[in-house]
C-alpha positions in Angstrom: -36.9 -48.9 1.2 -37.3 -52.6 0.8 -38.3 -53.4 -2.8 -37.9 -57.2 -2.8 -41.3 -58.8 -3.8 -41.3 -61.6 -1.3 -44.1 -62.1 1.2 -42.9 -61.9 4.8 -45.2 -63.4 7.6 -44.9 -62.7 11.3 -46.7 -64.5 14.2 -47.3 -61.1 15.9 -46.9 -57.4 15.2 -44.2 -55.5 17.2 -42.8 -52.0 17.1 -40.1 -53.3 14.7 -42.4 -55.1 12.2 -42.1 -53.7 8.6 -45.3 -52.5 7.1 -45.0 -52.7 3.3 -47.7 -54.4 1.1 -45.9 -57.7 1.2 -45.9 -58.0 5.0 -48.7 -60.0 6.8 -49.4 -60.9 10.4 -50.8 -64.4 10.9 -52.9 -66.3 8.4 -53.4 -65.6 4.7 -56.1 -63.0 3.9 -58.1 -61.7 1.0 -55.5 -59.1 0.5 -52.6 -61.4 -0.3 -51.0 -61.3 -3.7 -52.7 -63.4 -6.3 -49.4 -64.7 -7.8 -49.0 -68.0 -5.9 -45.4 -68.4 -7.0 -44.2 -65.5 -4.9 -41.9 -66.8 -2.1 -43.2 -66.7 1.4 -40.9 -66.3 4.3 -42.3 -66.8 7.8 -40.0 -65.2 10.4 -40.3 -66.3 14.1 -38.3 -64.1 16.6 -39.2 -65.8 19.9 -39.0 -69.5 20.8 -42.5 -69.4 22.4 -43.9 -68.5 19.0 -42.4 -71.6 17.3 -45.6 -73.6 17.4 -47.5 -70.7 15.9 -44.9 -70.4 13.2 -45.3 -74.0 12.3 -49.0 -73.6 12.1 -48.6 -70.6 9.9 -46.3 -72.6 7.7 -49.0 -75.2 7.1 -51.6 -72.4 6.5 -49.6 -70.6 3.9 -48.6 -73.8 2.2 -52.3 -74.2 1.2 -52.0 -71.1 -1.0 -48.3 -70.7 -2.0 -45.8 -73.2 -3.5 -42.6 -71.7 -2.0 -43.0 -71.3 1.8 -40.0 -71.1 4.2 -40.0 -71.1 8.0 -37.1 -69.6 9.9 -35.9 -66.7 12.0 -34.0 -66.1 15.3 -36.1 -68.6 17.2 -34.8 -71.4 14.9 -31.2 -70.4 15.4 -30.9 -68.4 12.2 -27.4 -66.7 12.4 -28.5 -63.9 10.1 -26.7 -62.9 6.9 -26.2 -59.6 5.2 -28.7 -57.0 6.3 -31.5 -55.9 4.0 -33.2 -52.7 5.2 -37.0 -52.9 5.6 -37.1 -56.7 4.9 -37.6 -58.3 8.3 -37.4 -55.2 10.4 -38.9 -51.7 9.7 -37.3 -49.1 7.6 -35.0 -46.8 9.5 -33.3 -49.6 11.4 -29.9 -50.7 10.4 -27.7 -53.6 11.5 -24.0 -53.3 10.6 -22.6 -56.3 12.5 -23.8 -59.6 13.8 -22.7 -61.7 16.8 -20.8 -60.8 19.9 -17.4 -61.5 21.3 -18.8 -62.4 24.8 -20.6 -65.5 26.0 -22.9 -64.1 28.7 -25.0 -67.0 30.2 -28.3 -65.1 29.8 -27.7 -64.1 26.1 -28.8 -66.0 23.0 -26.8 -64.0 20.6 -23.5 -66.0 20.6 -25.0 -69.4 20.2 -27.3 -68.1 17.4 -25.1 -65.6 15.5 -21.6 -66.7 16.6 -18.6 -64.4 17.1 -18.6 -60.8 16.0 -18.7 -60.2 12.2 -18.9 -56.9 10.4 -21.4 -56.4 7.6 -21.8 -54.0 4.7 -23.1 -50.8 6.1 -26.7 -49.8 5.0 -28.4 -46.5 5.7 -30.5 -46.1 8.8 -30.8 -44.0 11.9 -31.7 -46.7 14.4 -28.6 -48.8 15.1 -29.6 -52.3 16.2 -26.2 -54.0 16.4 -25.6 -56.3 19.3 -22.2 -54.8 20.1 -21.2 -52.0 17.7 -18.4 -50.8 20.0 -16.7 -54.2 19.7 -16.2 -53.7 15.9 -13.0 -52.4 14.5 -12.5 -48.6 14.7 -12.4 -48.5 10.9 -15.9 -50.0 10.8 -17.2 -47.7 13.5 -15.9 -44.7 11.7 -17.8 -45.8 8.6 -21.0 -46.2 10.6 -20.6 -42.8 12.2 -20.1 -41.3 8.8 -23.2 -42.9 7.5 -25.2 -41.7 10.5 -24.0 -38.1 10.0 -25.8 -38.2 6.6 -29.2 -39.2 8.1 -31.9 -36.5 8.3 -33.5 -38.0 11.4 -32.0 -38.1 15.0 -29.9 -41.2 15.7 -30.8 -43.9 18.2 -28.4 -46.6 19.3 -31.2 -49.1 20.3 -29.1 -52.2 20.1 -27.2 -51.1 23.2 -23.7 -49.7 23.6 -21.1 -51.6 25.5 -20.3 -49.6 28.7 -17.0 -51.5 29.1 -15.8 -50.3 25.7 -17.0 -46.7 25.6 -14.3 -44.1 25.5 -14.1 -40.3 25.0 -13.3 -41.0 21.3 -16.8 -42.5 21.0 -18.4 -39.6 22.8 -16.6 -37.2 20.4 -18.3 -39.1 17.5 -21.7 -38.9 19.2 -21.2 -35.1 19.7 -21.0 -34.7 15.9 -24.5 -36.4 15.5 -28.0 -35.4 16.3 -28.7 -37.9 19.1 -32.1 -39.1 20.0 -31.1 -41.9 22.4 -28.0 -43.6 23.7 -28.8 -47.1 25.0 -26.6 -49.1 27.3 -27.0 -52.3 29.3 -26.4 -53.1 32.9 -27.4 -56.7 33.6 -25.5 -57.4 36.8 -24.0 -55.8 39.9 -20.6 -56.1 38.4 -21.4 -54.0 35.4 -22.5 -51.0 37.5 -18.9 -49.7 37.7 -18.7 -49.5 33.9 -22.0 -47.7 33.7 -20.7 -45.3 36.3 -17.7 -44.4 34.1 -20.1 -43.9 31.2 -22.2 -41.5 33.3 -19.2 -39.2 33.6 -18.3 -39.4 29.9 -21.8 -38.4 28.7 -22.8 -36.1 31.6 -23.5 -33.3 29.1 -26.4 -35.3 27.6 -29.8 -34.9 29.0 -31.3 -37.8 31.1 -34.0 -38.2 28.5 -31.4 -39.3 25.9 -29.6 -41.8 28.3 -31.3 -45.1 28.4 -30.3 -48.4 30.0 -31.6 -52.0 29.5 -31.6 -53.8 32.9 -32.0 -57.5 33.0 -33.8 -58.5 36.2 -34.7 -61.9 37.8 -31.7 -63.8 36.4 -29.9 -66.5 38.4 -32.2 -66.3 41.5 -32.1 -62.5 41.9 -34.6 -61.2 44.4 -37.1 -58.4 43.7 -35.5 -56.1 46.3 -32.0 -56.6 44.8 -33.4 -55.9 41.4 -35.2 -52.7 42.5 -32.1 -51.5 44.3 -30.1 -51.9 41.1 -32.8 -50.0 39.1 -32.8 -47.2 41.6 -29.0 -46.9 41.5 -29.0 -46.8 37.7 -31.6 -44.1 37.7 -29.6 -42.1 40.2 -26.6 -42.3 37.8 -28.6 -40.3 35.4 -30.0 -43.0 33.1 -33.6 -44.0 32.4 -33.8 -47.8 33.2 -35.7 -50.2 31.0 -36.3 -53.4 33.0 -36.4 -56.7 31.2 -37.5 -59.9 32.9 -35.2 -62.8 32.2 -36.6 -65.2 29.7 -35.1 -68.5 28.8 -35.7 -70.3 25.5 -39.1 -71.4 26.9 -41.9 -69.0 28.0 -41.0 -68.1 31.6 -43.9 -67.5 34.1 -43.4 -64.7 36.5 -45.3 -63.7 39.7 -47.5 -60.6 39.8 -44.8 -58.8 41.9 -42.1 -59.4 39.3 -44.5 -58.2 36.5 -45.4 -55.1 38.5 -41.7 -54.3 39.0 -41.0 -54.7 35.3 -44.0 -52.7 34.3 -43.1 -49.8 36.6 -39.4 -49.8 35.5 -40.0 -49.7 31.8 -42.1 -46.5 32.0 -40.2 -43.4 33.1 -43.5 -41.7 33.8 -44.2 -44.4 36.5 -40.8 -44.5 38.3 -40.1 -40.8 38.1 -43.0 -40.3 40.5 
C-alpha cells in the first residue's frame, strides 16, 4: 500500500487510477486535506490532457504552496516505481524503457532504453518489455509473482519475438489470469503464431493480444482481416486505434471496428 502523504491529482479517472484518500480527480474539493503545505503532484498521462493539466495546476496553486505538474504526457522518463502512488495497488513495474524504436510507440523517446528497477510486489505486471530484461531479473520477477495470493496478469504485454519455452515453464508455475501479447503489424503475426504453439495448453480466455489498427494508412478491411487471423490463432484481440501525440479524429467506421474488437462478447458472435 502507498503510505506517502502527498496529494496526487489526475485529469480523469481510469481503471488504473489509485483510490486512496490523497487521490483527487480534477479540481480541489471540500474533502481535500487542510494542511496546505502537503505537496501536490498533478500527473498527466495523455498529451490531449495537457491543457487540462495546466488548468488544474493553476487551480491547485490557489490552495497549496507546493504544486508540481508532470507525467508521461510531459516526457517524464519515470524513476523507481512506488506501488499505489500513480497507479493502483496490485500493479507493479519492474523495468522502464524498451530496446526497440517502433515508429508508433512513445516509450523509447520518453523512457529511453531498457533499464531494470528494484522489484516491488504486485500481481499485475505493467512493464513495457519484461522479456527483454536479463534472465536474472526475470527470475526474480517470477519468484516475486509466485508469492502473490492473486492470479497474475501480464498486462504490459509480452514480446512474442522473445518468448521461449523457458518462459512458458515459468508461467506454468504461476496461477495465471491473463497473458497479454501485442501484434501491431502483418510482420509480427509469424511471432504470434509461434507463441500460439508454445501456450496452446492455456485457455483462450487467458490469451489476450493488443492489436494496433489504423497506423500508416492501414485500411479498415486490412485491419479486420488481421484481427480475425489473431482470433483464429486462439487469442482474444484488443484493438487499439493509433493515436499520435495529438488527439486523432477517427471516422465512425473505425470507431465501430475498434469498439467491436475490444469486446470479446461482440466479436465472438
